[in-house]
N, C-alpha and C positions, 0 to 999 in steps of 0.2 A: 849639653850636647846630646842629640838623640842616640840611642843604642844602634850598633852597627846593623842589625837586622832591619830596623825600621828605616834606615837610610837606603836600603836596597829596594829596587822595584820588586813588586810581588812575585813576578815570574822568576826573578834571580834568587830570591830567598827560598821559594818553593823548590827550585832545582837543587840548591845547595843542601837543603835538609833531606830531600828524597834520595840523593846520591851518596849520602854519608853512611858508613857502616859502623856498627857498634863494636867498640873495643874496650876490654877490661884491663885494669892494671892493679897489681898487688902493691901493698905498701913498700916503698923504696924503689919501685920500677921507674925507669927513666923514659919519659915520653919524647923529650927533645934534649939532645946533648949539645952543650956549648961547643962551638967550632965545627959542627956538622950541619948540613942542610936537612931540615925536617922533611920526611916523606909525606906528611899530611898536615892539614890544618885540623885542630881538635876543638870541639865544643864540649865542655865538661857537663855531664848530666848528673853525676852523683859522686860525692867524695870531696877531697881537698887536694889541691896541688900546690907545690912550692916552686917559685922561680929562684934559683940559687946562682950565686957568682962562682967563679972558678975556685975560690978559697973556701967555699962552703957556706958563705953568708947568705941568709934568706933575704932576697930583695923584695919579694911580694908573696902573699898568700892568696890563692885563687879559689873561689867557691863555685858552686853550680851556675851554669850560664856563661862562664868565662870562655873566651876564645883565645887560643894560643897557636903560635906558628905562622900567623899571618904576616908578621913583619919580615921574616925571612922569605916568604913568598913574594912579597912586594918588591924587595930590593935584590932578590936572588943571591943573598949572602948567607953565610953560615950563621947559626943562632949565636946571640951574644950572651945568653944565659942558658943554664940547664933547667928543664922543668921536670920535677920529680913528684910522684904520687906520695903525699904525706900519709895517706891511708888508702884502703882499697877504693878504686875510682872506676867509674864507667863513663865512657865518652862516645861521642859521635865523631868519627874520623873521616874527613873528606880527602881522598888521595890527591896529592899534588899534581900528578900527571893527568888525572881526570879533569880537574879544574882547569889546568892549563889548556887541555884539548878543547874544552868548551869555550873558553875565552878566545881561542884562535878561530873557532868555527862560527861564532856568533858575535859580530861586532856590537850589536845593541846590548847583548848580555855583558860583554866586556866593558862597555861604556858605563853601564849601571854599577857594575862591581867595582871598577877602579874609582869611580866618583865617590862611592860610599867609603872605600878604603882610604882614599886621600883625605876625606873629611874627618875620618876617625883618627888617622895618624896626625893630622894637623892639630886637632883638638888636644891630643895627648902632649904634643910638643909645646903648644902654647901654655898648657897647664904646668908642664915640667919647668919650662923657662921661668914662668912667674914664681914658682916655688923656690927655684934656685936663687933667683934675685932676692926674694924675701928672706932667704936663709943666710945671705951674704953678711959679713961683718960690717959694722958701721951703720950708716943710715941708708944703705942701698935697699933694705927691706921696707923702708918707710915710703908710702905713697907721697910724692911731692910734685907740685905743691898741693897740700890738702885743701879741698873746697870745704864748704860749711858742713855738708853731710858727712864727709870723711872725718872731719875734725870732731863732730859730735860723737861719732862712733868710737874714735880713739879716746876721747874724754870719758865716755861711758865705760870703756874697757879699763882704763887706768883707775877710774873711780871705784869700780868693782874690785879690782886687785888691792887697792889701798884699804878698802873696808875689810877685805878678807884678812889682810895683815894685822889690822887693828883688832879684829875679833879674835885672831889667834893669840895675840898678846894678852888680851883680856882673859882668854881661856887658861892661860898659864897661871893666873891668879885664882880663878874661880873653879877651874876643872872642866868647864864646858862652855859652849857658846849659848848665850841666853836666847830665849824665844824672841825678845825684842830685837836683838842683833840679827837673828836669822831673818826676821821679817824685813828688816832694812836691806839685808843682802839679797833676799828674794826679789824685792821691788827693783833693785838695781839690775839684777839679772834679767828681769822682764823688760826693763827699758833697754838694756844692751841687745837683747834678741830683737826687739822691735826696730831699733836703729839699724842693726845689721841686716834684717830682713828688707828694710826699705833701701838700704845702700847696695846690697849684693843680690837681691832677688830678681825675679823675671822682668820687673819694670825698671831695673837699675839703669841710670844714664851712663854708667861707666863701661868702658870696653872690657872685653873678657879677660885680657891679660892683667889689667889693673885689679879687677875683681878677684882673680886668683891670687894676686900679690897680697891684697888686703886679707883675704881668707887665710893665706899661709902665715901671715903675721899673727892673726888671731890664734891659729893653732899653736904656734910656737909659744905664745904667752899663756894660753889656757891649759895646754896639754899636761904640764906638770901637776896641776891640780886634779885633772881627770884621772891620771895614773894612780892617784892616791885613793880613788873610790873603788867600790866593788862592781856595781852594775854598769856604770858608764865606761869603766876600763874594759869590761868584757865586750861591750859594743865596739870599742875601738880596736881591741886585740883580735877579735873574730877567730877564736880558737877552733870553731867548726867551719871556718871558711866564709862565713857571712855574718852580718851583724845581729840579725834577729833570730838567733838559734833558740832552741826550746828552753834552755836554762836562763838566757838573757830575758826572754819574755816572762818566764816564771818569777824572775827577780822583780820585774815591774809589777806583776800581780801581787806578790807578797808585800811590796812597798815597805821594806825594812832597810833603811839606809845603813850602810856599813863602809868601812874603809880604814886606812892606816892613819895614825896620829890623831891630832885634835881636829884637823880640817877635813880629812878624807870623808868621814861620815856626813859632815855638813854639806860638802859639794855633792855627795851622792844623793842627799835629800833634795838638793836643788834639781838635780837631773830627774829624780823621780817625781818632781813637781812640775816638770815642763809640760806644755800642752800635748806633745805626742805621748808621753808616759801616761798622763791622765786619760787620753783617748783610748789607749790600749786597755786600761782597766775598765773604761766605760763599755768598750765593745764586747768584753766578756759577758757582762750582764745583758746587753742587747741581743747577742746571739743565743744565749741561753733561753731568753724569752721567745725568740723566734723558733727554736727547736721545740719548746713546750707547746707553742701555738700550733705547730705542724702536727704534733702528736694528738692534740685535742681536736684538730680538724679532720683527723683520719679515722674513718669508721667503715668497715672494721679494720683493726690494726694488724700487725704493728706498722708504725710509720717508719719508713726507711730514710735515714739521713746520712750523708757522707760529708766529711770535712777533708778538703784537699790541702796538704801541707799542714797537718794538724798541730804540730808543736806539742805543748803540754796539754792541750785540749781541756782546759779547766771548764770551759763553758758547757761541754758535754756532760761532765760529772755534776755540774750545777743543775743542768736540766734533769738528770736522773734523780737528784735530790728532791726536786719539786714534783716528781711523779709518784703517785701512790702505787701504780702498777708498772714496775720496771719493764715488764714484757711488752708494753705498748710502744717501746722504742727500740729499733735495731740500728745501731750506729756503726759506720765504717770509718775508721781513722787512717788516713793515708799519709805517709811521710817518707822522704828519701833517707832520713837520718835514722840508722838503727839504734843509736843512743837515745834519740827522742822516743822511739817506740818502746825501748826498754824502760824508760822513765815512766811512760804512760801505763805500761804493763803492771808496774808496781801498784799504781792507783787502781787499775782495773781489778787486780787480785784482792786488794784490800777491801774494795767495796763489793766483791763477789759478783762481778758483772761480765764474766767471761762469756756467758751465753748471749749477752746483749751487745757486746762491743767487739768488733772484728778489727784487728790491726793488720795493716798491709804495708809492706816495704816496697815502695814504687816511686819512680821518678816522674814528676808531672810532665816534663817536656817529652820524655819517651812515651808516656801514656797517650797524650793527645796528638802525638805524631804517628800513632798506630804501632809503636814498637814496644808497648808495655805488655804485661802479662795479665793484667787485672781486667775482669769483665764484671760490671755491676749489674745487679738486678735493677729494674726501673725504680728510680729514686723519687721520694716526695720532696726532698730538699737537698741540694748540694750547695755548699758554701766554702769560701776561702777568704781568710782575713789576714793572712801573713805572707802571701807570695805574689799577689797580683801587682803590687807596686814595685816589684823587681822585674817584671816581664815587659819587654817592648811590645808595642801595639800588635805586631803580627803574631807573636806567640800568645798574647792574651786572647786574640780572636780565636785562635785554635783551641785554647782552653775552653772558651765559651761554646765552641762547636762540640767539643767532647761532652760538655754539660747538657747541651740540647739533645744529644743522642742518648744520654744516660738517664734523663728524667722521664718519669711517667707523665702522661697527659695531665695537665693541671698542676704538675710539680713546679717548684721554684728554684732558681739559682740566685744566690746572694754573694756578691763580691765586694770586699772592702778595699778602699784605696785612700791614701792620704790626699788631702785637698791642698791646692796651692796657697790657701790662706794660712797654712801652718807657719807661724812666726819663728819656730825653732828650726826651720828647714836649713838655713845657712849654717847654723851651729852643727847640725847633723852632717851636712855636706863637708864643711871645711875642717872642723875640729875632730869629729869622730870618724870622718870618711865613711859615713853611713849614707850612701847615695840611693834615694828612692825616686821612682817616677811618680810625680804628683799629678793628679788628673781632676778636671772639673766635671760638673754635671754634663756639659756639652760633650766632653771627651767620652764619657761613659755611654751616652746615647749613641754617639757615632760608632763606637765599637760594637755595641749590640746590634745596630743596624747592619754592620758589615759582617756579622756572624750568622750562623744558621737560624738564630731567632728572628732575624730580618725585620726587626722593629725596635723602637726605642725602649728604654727601661719602663717597666710597669710602674715602678716606684723608686724614688731616690730619697733616702733619709740620712740623717747625721746623728752621731752620738752627741751627748750634751755639750761636749767641749767644742763641737763644730769643726773639728780638724779631720776626722775620719768619716768619709761618706760610704754609704752602702747602697749599691745599685742592685735592684731586684728585677727579674723578668720571669714571667709565668710561661710555661710551655703550652701553647695552644693545642687543642685536640685536632687530630688529622681532619 
């Protein structure tokens, strides 16, 4: 299902964003209290929120980009859960009264808003109903009657679990899972991902509710093994409010399987061997090479390079390692997560690059909506490889507009995005609840044409795995 903002007509989305005001919350502050009618709809820009039940149980953890308070606005009823800042948070708050007045004054605006809201709520209900059905005792969670494709997927899942059990028993005797056994398990995992991708992917012949039901069953059966891992468990738990936080990405870079018991490290190794994980490692080398090429093509220097949503920024330090003259590169690393910046600060200090690397705590959404505090000198390269596949189309276009304004003539922007050919997509969606927006080459060309670049991508490349695409556009001279 499309993100809420992309379901809105352009004029409705722009009005909502422009009429929202910034509000900050300290850790423990209550944004929405159960039993009360929220005074605003909130879009989270920075930090983490928890949705809690009356007895204090956490029902959901919400990260940047989340929208809260819209359900109470739709049904004019008190909130059914409290929303609390799990850490310091910054939001855009759209007052309830202002939105209600605009809806009453402009029927076309109201039609677009309510159509998008109805589609969003309907999608959530369908997904929730399917998951409740799948979690019910007995055979209610089983798709019935299974057709051939469903049956193949069930058999692949059962076969993978049976092999894992056998390997665990063998490891009781030998102390570890053999390489031969791991290879057999990895081959079955690849087969299971392919079957699931065909069954539940965008070309699936199944209706949405049945797809959710099958996905929920897969999560129920695979999640116990995921929880025994280190890296995959972090992607599922989302302790920073979103899956791909700086430590999770660094775990993929390190590629050191860990976990509990005999099987935890084995399943973690499987996760680190999936196409998305290999693609993440591949893109590190690809971006480091692009940074070095930018430096070598800049005369006189230094070359100015900015990374948006920098995370661990390993590719930047790789680029510095390849440069004889560190002064030839001036890098700006921008991230909303203070912990991520503190993590990078340690590496910057260790390599004595304080003069070459600038760390900026800023939220991308606030920045490209004109609410940020950061002003960049004209840049030779701006890139983002970890955030664009979380952004709906309308916000990604605004990010591209910011890049177009911030680039020097002849400068380049490179954005990475997962491609729909990612065969692990359904595992990510249903088991890890790691939902990304996958985009094709045509999608990227369309978005660049809609942005201030006003033309298709200059170049589109892929990392060797073929899962992560990189769309580049050069800023033309005036």
